[in-house]
N, C-alpha and C positions, 0 to 999 in steps of 0.2 A: 407049105405052111404047117407048123406044128399045131396039134390039137390042144385046146385048153379044157381042162376038167371043169365043167360048169359048176359043180358043187363047190369046189375049192375056189373058183373064180368069184362066186357069189360071196364066199366068206371074205375074200380080199376086198371086194367092193363094199360090203357091209362094214368091215372094220375101218376102211378109209372114210366112209360116211360118218361113222361114230367118232372117229379120232382123226379129223382132217389135218392136224399138224404133226401126225406121227411120221417118223422117217420111214423110208423104204425098208431099211434094215429091221426096224421095230415091227412093221407090218409082217414081214417075212417070218420073223422069229415067233410072233404071236400066232400066226396061222400055221406055222410048221412047214414052210416052203422056202424056196430060194428067192433072193432079191431079183434075179433075172425073171422069175415067173411073175412076181408082183409087177415089175415093169411091163411085161408082155400083157398082163391083164389091163393095166392102166392104159397102155397104148390102144388096145382093142376097144375099151370103153370110150376113150377120147375120140377115136376114129368114128365110132358109132354116134357119138353126141356132137361131134364137130368142135370139141374143145381140146386144149392141150395142157398137160401137166408135165413139168420137168422133174428129172431126177436130181436136180441141183447142179449138174455139170454144164449142160448145154441143152438147147431146145430149138425146135423149128422157128418159134416166134422170135428168136434172136437173129435169124438169117436176114441179111440186108438185101432188099430187092435189087436186082440188076439195074433197074431204071433209076435208082437213087445215086446221084453223083455228089451231092452236097448235103449238109445238115438240113437245110430247108426242105429238100426232097423227102427226107425221113420224117420231118415234122408234118408235112402234108400227107405223106403216105399213112401215118399213124393217126391222122385226123386230130392232132393235139390242139387244145384250145390255147388261148394266149398265155395263161399262167404256165401250163405244162411246156409250151414252146420256150418261154423265158428260162424256166428251170433247166430244160434240156440244153439250151445254148450255153447257159452259165456253167453247167457241169462240164460240157465239152471243152470250153476254153479255160477252165479253172486255173487261174494263176499264170496264164500264158500271154496276156496282153498288158502293155504298159499302163493303160488307163484303168485297169481293173485288177487290183491285186487280190490274192486269195480271200482276205477278210471281206472285201467288198463283194466278191462273188458269193461267198457263203451267206452274207446278209441278204443278198438279192435272192438267192435260192430259198432262204427261210421266209422272206417276205412273200414270194409267189406261192410257196407251199402253204403258208397260212391262209392266203387268199383262196386257194383251191379248196382247202379244208372247209373254210367258211361257206363257200359256194355249195359244196357237196352236202354239208350239214343242213343248209337251207333247203336243198332238194329233198333230203330225207324227211324233213318236217312236212313237206308238201305231200309226199306220197305215203 
């Protein structure tokens, strides 16, 4: 395993905390390091904290568990509520079934997304 310079790594972490929407390239440029170094630091931080951050290409959290054979298996695995499950199903079958054309699916996605936003906003007001 390669050694990470703690001072440079802290600069990367601090920059990402200050500018969470900054691209990997932007962080590397501002700190004066390579994008691969920034990704290594992120990976080390994520491993230590138990969270994951993607570089935008792919990430472990997109891996499909081997036990999942159907869409419902994924919905259960991700512990989706009813709204998120309906959105997920509608996105997956988008425009592929005779009884639900793309416009109907899009409206259904919008309906359930708005319901989920309303639910989350109500929770934010409670906490």
